[in-house]
C-alpha positions in Angstrom: 39.8 2.4 -5.8 40.9 1.0 -9.1 40.2 3.1 -12.2 38.4 0.3 -14.0 36.0 -0.3 -11.1 35.4 3.4 -10.6 34.6 3.8 -14.3 32.3 0.7 -14.2 30.4 2.1 -11.2 30.0 5.5 -12.9 28.6 3.8 -15.9 26.3 1.6 -13.8 24.9 4.5 -11.8 24.5 6.5 -15.0 22.5 3.6 -16.6 20.7 2.1 -13.5 17.3 2.3 -15.0 18.4 0.2 -18.1 20.0 -2.3 -15.8 17.1 -2.7 -13.6 14.8 -3.0 -16.6 17.0 -5.7 -18.1 17.0 -7.6 -14.8 13.3 -7.4 -14.3 12.8 -8.5 -17.9 15.0 -11.5 -17.3 13.2 -12.4 -14.1 9.7 -12.1 -15.6 10.8 -14.1 -18.6 12.3 -16.8 -16.5 9.2 -16.9 -14.2 6.9 -17.1 -17.3 8.8 -20.0 -18.7 9.2 -21.8 -15.3 5.7 -21.2 -13.8 3.4 -20.1 -16.6 1.8 -16.8 -17.6 -1.0 -16.7 -15.0 1.1 -17.5 -12.1 3.7 -14.9 -13.1 0.9 -12.4 -13.6 -0.4 -13.1 -10.1 3.0 -12.6 -8.6 3.4 -9.3 -10.5 -0.1 -8.1 -9.2 0.9 -9.0 -5.7 4.2 -7.1 -6.1 2.3 -4.1 -7.3 -0.1 -4.2 -4.4 2.8 -4.4 -2.0 4.5 -1.5 -3.7 1.3 0.6 -3.6 0.6 -0.1 0.0 4.3 0.6 0.9 4.2 3.9 -1.0 1.1 4.9 1.0 2.8 3.8 4.2 5.8 6.0 3.4 3.4 9.0 3.0 1.9 8.1 6.4 -1.5 7.4 4.9 -3.4 4.9 7.0 -5.9 2.1 6.0 -8.8 4.4 6.7 -7.5 6.9 4.2 -7.4 4.1 1.6 -10.9 3.1 2.3 -12.1 6.7 2.2 -10.5 7.1 -1.2 -12.2 4.0 -2.6 -15.6 5.0 -1.1 -15.4 8.6 -2.3 -14.3 7.5 -5.9 -17.3 5.2 -6.1 -19.6 8.1 -5.2 -18.3 10.3 -8.0 -19.4 7.9 -10.7 
């Protein structure tokens, strides 16, 4: 592997959070300009819901566990 490419990859992996943050910021900025604030917000909410459900699926938590969590949190109030 070329030394320049190896050095770049090392830098990129070391700063992956910054790179991802910049790319997400660019994407959200473009979406806000192109589609408007409310539509962009709607997409962001759907992405978060998908992330949350995927995270629960990774932990092998089913839909019933999700319902139980919301029902039991409502009883605590």
